VONU-405265 format. One record per atom (N, C-alpha, C): z, y, x. Coordinates in steps of 0.05 Angstrom, whole numbers, padded with zeros to 5 digits, always signed. Atoms other than C-alpha are relative to their C-alpha. Layout:
# residues N
ZYX...
This chain:
# residues 234
-00015+00014-00026+00177+00467-00204+00025-00013-00005-00019+00006+00007+00241+00461-00223+00005-00019-00013-00009+00019+00026+00236+00420-00286-00013-00030+00017+00011+00026-00015+00188+00371-00240+00028-00011+00016-00019-00001-00013+00248+00372-00198+00027-00019-00007-00025+00009+00018+00303+00357-00248-00012-00031-00013+00014+00035+00017+00253+00295-00279+00007-00011+00021-00003+00015-00027+00257+00268-00203+00028-00008-00003-00038+00009-00012+00331+00275-00195+00008-00027-00030-00009+00004+00027+00333+00245-00276-00014-00038-00006+00012+00031+00007+00286+00176-00263+00016-00014+00007-00026+00013-00001+00330+00117-00285-00002-00016+00023-00010+00010-00024+00328+00090-00216+00007+00024+00025-00009-00020-00028+00349+00151-00176+00033-00002-00004-00025-00006-00004+00420+00158-00153+00016+00013-00032-00007-00026+00022+00432+00220-00204+00005-00017-00030+00001+00017+00029+00414+00178-00266+00018-00024+00000-00024+00025-00002+00457+00119-00245+00032+00008-00007-00031-00004-00004+00516+00157-00233+00011+00011-00030-00001-00014+00026+00506+00197-00303+00002-00024-00024-00007+00024+00018+00504+00122-00336+00018-00015+00008-00012+00015-00010+00557+00095-00301+00025-00008-00014-00022+00011+00012+00620+00050-00334+00026-00003+00012-00021+00024-00016+00684+00029-00312-00008-00024+00001+00008+00036-00004+00685-00042-00281+00019-00016-00009-00017+00027+00014+00748-00064-00323-00015-00019-00014+00010+00024+00018+00704-00106-00370-00013-00021+00029+00008+00025-00019+00669-00138-00308+00020-00011+00008-00025+00016-00012+00736-00155-00272+00004-00016-00018-00019+00010+00016+00758-00180-00338-00021-00027+00004+00016+00021+00004+00697-00231-00335-00004-00013+00026+00002+00023-00022+00700-00245-00267+00022-00014+00000-00033+00012-00001+00775-00266-00267-00009-00022-00021+00012+00025+00018+00753-00307-00331-00011-00020+00015+00008+00020-00022+00710-00342-00285+00007-00014+00013-00022+00012-00019+00758-00354-00238+00016-00016-00015-00011+00014+00015+00803-00382-00283-00012-00027-00008+00012+00026+00019+00758-00427-00325-00004-00017+00032+00002+00016-00021+00737-00452-00251+00021-00012+00005-00027+00012-00004+00805-00470-00236+00008-00023-00019-00006+00016+00024+00820-00509-00297-00024-00015-00015+00024+00021+00018+00744-00538-00326-00001-00024+00019+00002+00021-00014+00731-00604-00315-00028-00009+00010+00027+00003-00007+00667-00635-00281-00017-00008-00020+00012+00008+00024+00623-00646-00343-00023+00024-00002+00018-00013+00016+00554-00619-00369-00002+00034-00007-00016-00017+00010+00589-00573-00411+00008+00022+00014-00019-00012-00019+00628-00545-00358-00018+00026+00010+00014-00006-00005+00576-00520-00320-00027+00018-00008+00020-00014+00028+00527-00496-00381+00017+00035+00006-00010-00031+00008+00591-00440-00395-00001+00012+00028+00000-00019-00024+00591-00427-00316-00025+00020+00002+00020-00016-00003+00517-00399-00325+00000+00012-00018+00006-00022+00017+00525-00366-00384+00027+00024+00003-00019-00016-00005+00589-00332-00363-00011+00021+00019+00013-00021-00022+00554-00303-00290-00027+00015-00014+00022-00022+00013+00493-00282-00335+00011+00019-00009-00010-00020+00014+00532-00241-00382+00017+00019+00021-00015-00015-00019+00570-00215-00320-00023+00020+00016+00029-00007-00019+00503-00199-00288-00007+00023-00023+00009-00021+00028+00481-00159-00355+00027+00021+00002-00021-00025+00002+00546-00121-00359+00005+00014+00022-00011-00008-00025+00551-00106-00287-00028+00024+00004+00024-00010-00007+00477-00080-00291+00007+00034-00019-00016-00020+00017+00507-00035-00349+00010+00018+00007-00021-00014-00018+00565-00015-00314-00006+00011+00015+00009-00006-00027+00532+00004-00254-00025+00032+00000+00012-00032+00014+00483+00060-00300-00036-00015+00005+00034+00014+00011+00416+00002-00307-00013-00003-00020-00002+00004+00029+00428+00000-00377-00025+00006-00006+00024-00004+00010+00365+00032-00385-00025-00022-00002+00016+00023-00001+00322-00026-00361+00016-00023-00021-00013+00020+00033+00335-00071-00433-00019-00029+00020+00017+00026-00007+00277-00123-00398+00019-00014+00021-00016+00015-00018+00318-00141-00335+00024-00012-00021-00026+00020+00026+00384-00156-00383-00004-00020-00009+00010+00011+00018+00342-00187-00425-00016-00026+00012+00015+00025-00020+00308-00231-00366+00020-00018+00011-00021+00012-00017+00376-00248-00337+00016-00019-00022-00019+00017+00020+00408-00273-00412-00021-00026-00002+00021+00020+00004+00336-00314-00416+00007-00023+00014-00008+00019-00023+00355-00347-00349+00028-00012-00007-00024+00004-00001+00421-00359-00366+00004-00021-00022-00005+00018+00024+00412-00387-00437-00020-00032+00005+00024+00012-00006+00350-00429-00412+00021-00025+00026-00007+00017-00013+00387-00461-00352+00037-00024-00011-00024+00013+00017+00455-00475-00398-00011-00021-00017+00012+00022+00019+00410-00518-00444-00007-00021+00018+00011+00019-00014+00375-00557-00388+00027-00016+00002-00028+00015-00006+00449-00574-00369+00018-00018-00013-00008+00015+00019+00468-00596-00427-00010-00026-00010+00021+00018+00000+00406-00639-00440+00002-00022+00025+00001+00026-00021+00407-00677-00371+00026+00010+00019-00029+00004-00019+00469-00695-00324-00014-00006+00028+00017+00014-00030+00423-00718-00264+00015+00021+00017-00014-00013-00019+00449-00696-00198-00023+00020+00011+00017-00027+00001+00385-00655-00186+00004+00026-00016-00006-00025+00020+00394-00613-00253+00021+00013+00013-00026-00009-00001+00471-00606-00232-00009+00015+00027+00006-00014-00026+00442-00579-00164-00007+00022-00002+00009-00024+00002+00399-00534-00189+00013+00022-00013-00006-00017+00018+00435-00503-00243+00025+00008+00022-00020-00015-00022+00497-00489-00181-00018+00023+00009+00009-00018-00016+00442-00453-00144-00009+00022-00017+00010-00020+00014+00421-00416-00202+00034+00015-00002-00026-00023+00006+00497-00393-00211+00004+00021+00025+00001-00012-00032+00491-00376-00129-00019+00023-00009+00029-00019-00001+00427-00333-00147+00014+00024-00018-00010-00014+00016+00467-00299-00209+00019+00018+00012-00020-00012-00009+00531-00283-00174-00006+00015+00026+00018-00016-00015+00485-00255-00115+00000+00032-00013+00007-00035+00018+00456-00200-00166+00023+00013-00012-00030-00011+00005+00531-00192-00185+00009+00020+00024-00020-00011-00027+00555-00169-00117-00018+00018+00009+00015-00016-00015+00490-00131-00095-00002+00021-00025+00002-00020+00011+00490-00096-00162+00024+00024-00001-00018-00010-00006+00560-00079-00156+00005+00021+00023+00004-00013-00024+00556-00061-00088-00014+00034-00001+00018-00026-00008+00501-00005-00096+00016+00017-00022-00015-00020+00016+00546+00023-00154+00023+00014+00013-00018-00003-00007+00599+00020-00114+00000+00028+00023+00009-00020-00015+00564+00061-00057-00012+00031-00007+00005-00033+00010+00541+00117-00102+00015+00012-00013-00022-00010+00008+00606+00132-00126+00003+00029+00023-00012-00027-00015+00611+00177-00065+00023+00005+00006-00028-00003-00010+00676+00172-00054+00023-00023-00018-00020+00021+00005+00740+00125-00065+00015+00005-00028-00016-00010+00021+00765+00126-00137+00003-00027-00019-00010+00022+00014+00788+00077-00188-00020-00025-00010+00032+00024+00007+00713+00048-00203-00004-00014+00023+00016+00008-00023+00698+00039-00131+00016-00017+00007-00011+00024-00009+00763+00003-00115-00002-00032-00017-00004+00021+00020+00758-00038-00181-00026-00020+00009+00014+00012-00009+00689-00056-00164-00003-00022+00026-00001+00012-00023+00706-00077-00088+00019-00026-00004-00006+00022-00003+00760-00121-00112-00016-00027-00021+00017+00021+00005+00712-00156-00156-00021-00016+00012+00014+00015-00014+00666-00171-00105+00013-00015+00015-00016+00021-00015+00718-00204-00064+00004-00021-00019+00002+00019+00019+00727-00249-00123-00021-00016-00003+00025+00013-00004+00656-00263-00129-00008-00018+00024+00004+00021-00023+00653-00280-00059+00006-00016-00002-00007+00029-00001+00698-00336-00066-00016-00019-00018+00011+00014+00016+00660-00359-00126-00023-00014+00002+00021+00000-00016+00596-00354-00092+00002-00027+00010-00007+00031-00017+00614-00408-00042+00005-00024-00015-00008+00017+00016+00648-00444-00091-00024-00015-00016+00014+00005+00009+00584-00449-00131-00026-00018+00022+00016+00009-00014+00541-00464-00063+00007-00028+00012-00015+00018-00007+00594-00516-00051-00014-00030-00020+00005+00013+00027+00577-00551-00116-00028-00009+00000+00023+00004-00012+00504-00547-00097-00010-00024+00021-00001+00015-00023+00510-00585-00031+00011-00028-00016-00017+00029+00005+00560-00635-00061-00026-00013-00020+00017+00004+00024+00508-00649-00122-00025-00009+00017+00025+00003-00018+00449-00649-00069-00005-00020+00015-00008+00019-00015+00481-00685-00020-00010-00029+00002+00008+00030-00002+00463-00760+00007+00033-00012-00006-00028+00008-00008+00540-00767+00017+00022+00017-00013-00012-00009-00001+00605-00746+00003+00007+00028+00010-00007-00030-00010+00621-00665+00011+00018+00001+00020-00025+00003-00017+00689-00673+00040+00001-00023+00016-00007+00022-00021+00706-00712+00101+00017-00020-00012-00023+00013+00004+00762-00736+00062-00013-00029-00018+00007+00022+00006+00710-00785+00032-00002+00003-00040+00004-00006+00023+00698-00743-00037-00022+00031-00002+00017-00021-00005+00658-00689-00069+00015+00027-00005-00019-00017+00004+00719-00656-00100-00011+00013-00030+00007-00010+00032+00720-00625-00172-00006+00031+00009-00002-00034-00004+00705-00549-00180+00021+00018+00002-00015-00020-00007+00768-00529-00180+00017-00012+00032-00002-00005-00030+00774-00566-00109-00016+00014+00018+00010-00016-00016+00721-00537-00089+00007+00036+00003-00007-00030+00003+00742-00469-00111+00019+00004+00019-00020+00000-00010+00810-00478-00079-00011-00003+00030+00012-00005-00026+00771-00499-00011-00012+00020+00011+00015-00033-00001+00733-00432-00022+00014+00014+00011-00017-00030+00000+00779-00381-00027+00025-00005+00018-00014+00006-00015+00826-00417+00024-00019+00010+00030+00013-00009-00021+00770-00413+00076-00010+00025+00000+00009-00031+00011+00746-00340+00047+00032+00018+00014-00015-00011-00010+00820-00321+00068+00009-00011+00026-00015+00017-00030+00820-00364+00132+00029-00003-00001-00033+00014-00004+00888-00392+00119-00009-00030+00020+00001+00017-00016+00853-00459+00139+00033-00025-00004-00022+00017-00005+00908-00509+00114-00013-00034+00006+00005+00022-00019+00864-00567+00132+00005-00032-00022-00002+00020+00011+00876-00615+00074-00033-00007-00010+00036+00002+00008+00800-00610+00052-00026+00009+00021+00013-00003-00031+00744-00603+00105-00031-00012-00007+00025+00012+00008+00668-00611+00098-00006-00016+00022+00011+00017-00021+00634-00665+00126-00025+00001+00020+00022-00010-00014+00566-00649+00145-00004+00019+00010+00006-00024-00016+00536-00601+00195-00004+00025-00017+00012-00024+00017+00506-00556+00138+00030+00011-00012-00030-00009+00013+00582-00554+00102+00019+00014+00025-00012-00018-00022+00608-00530+00168-00015+00025+00000+00011-00020+00000+00560-00479+00176+00006+00018-00021-00008-00023+00023+00565-00448+00103+00031+00002+00002-00031-00015-00006+00648-00451+00119+00004+00017+00014-00008-00015-00023+00644-00417+00176-00018+00028-00006+00015-00023+00006+00596-00366+00151+00018+00013-00031-00026-00012+00022+00649-00354+00088+00014+00009+00013-00019-00005-00013+00700-00340+00135+00000+00020+00017+00006-00021-00008+00663-00295+00168-00007+00023-00013+00008-00021+00021+00638-00256+00112+00036+00009-00006-00029-00008+00017+00720-00260+00082+00007+00025+00028-00007-00017-00022+00741-00229+00148-00016+00031-00002+00011-00027-00004+00689-00171+00160-00001+00009-00029+00003-00015+00026+00694-00152+00084+00023+00017+00005-00023-00008+00011+00768-00139+00088+00004+00028+00028-00009-00022-00034+00769-00098+00172-00027+00019-00017+00027-00014+00009+00697-00072+00136+00008+00026-00020+00001-00014+00025+00694-00048+00072+00028+00004-00020-00024-00011-00001+00765-00047+00057+00014+00026+00009-00009-00025-00019+00784-00005+00116-00014+00020-00009+00015-00026+00001+00736+00041+00100+00003+00014-00034-00019-00016+00031+00760+00049+00024+00024+00012+00010-00031-00008-00007+00826+00055+00052-00005+00026+00009+00005-00027-00015+00803+00117+00098-00010+00018-00015+00016-00028+00013+00765+00155+00054+00006-00001-00030-00008-00015+00024+00813+00156-00008+00006+00028+00004-00003-00036+00012+00812+00230-00038-00018+00014+00019+00025-00025-00018+00749+00250+00010-00029-00011-00018+00030+00000+00010+00687+00260-00026-00024+00008+00017+00023-00007-00014+00617+00253+00002-00008+00021+00005+00007-00028+00002+00592+00321+00024-00035-00007-00010+00029-00003+00010+00524+00341-00016-00017+00002+00016+00031+00003-00023+00461+00328+00013-00009+00027+00003+00010-00035+00001+00445+00407+00009+00019+00007+00018-00012-00015-00015+00498+00428+00046+00003-00021+00035-00006+00002-00023+00492+00383+00105-00025+00002+00025+00013-00012-00018+00463+00398+00176-00030-00012-00003+00028+00015-00006+00389+00379+00183+00001-00014+00024
């Protein structure tokens, strides 16, 4: 009976198995920062969007490995195949529809990274260096996620994305995204349409809620370990 219980705990999808397979988030943070710096300096071109897809796909594969999902090789291979396929399509065609679709793929990839990192942070059961590093990664990724969303709206929209009469470059949209996420509100760039207004409001709310909930929860639980399930009151 005890053998069966151990096998259940060691199932690849279980929290115990993930914790035993986890690694530091340092390399994930490095890739996230590389994506951030590339977005801040890259020109608007097919090869740049192609590299964005490859960077986010690589980050997702690394996040899966870091968070303890490394046993599922097929999942990592599928993510890699999606990234390579989207990158090749981006290089071959530079049409607005294709560009918009690629930005949407980036949004999906970054959403996957955030979800995997969030699960890894929860799995820790305490505030440690790994959970803090993961939380920093998530915050930076939130800004990148909305940057890609704005890129998709700019590529697929019928008019300029900003009220200033331009779609902006990737670096400009990233600047607008992080200014909105941090609720600084400089006002030099503002979205033109209702959809842009709505997404910007959502980003501002997400940024504020993340700081006052996730970060506050991490700070309040520094050095405090989660009580094992066996010792909890029924």
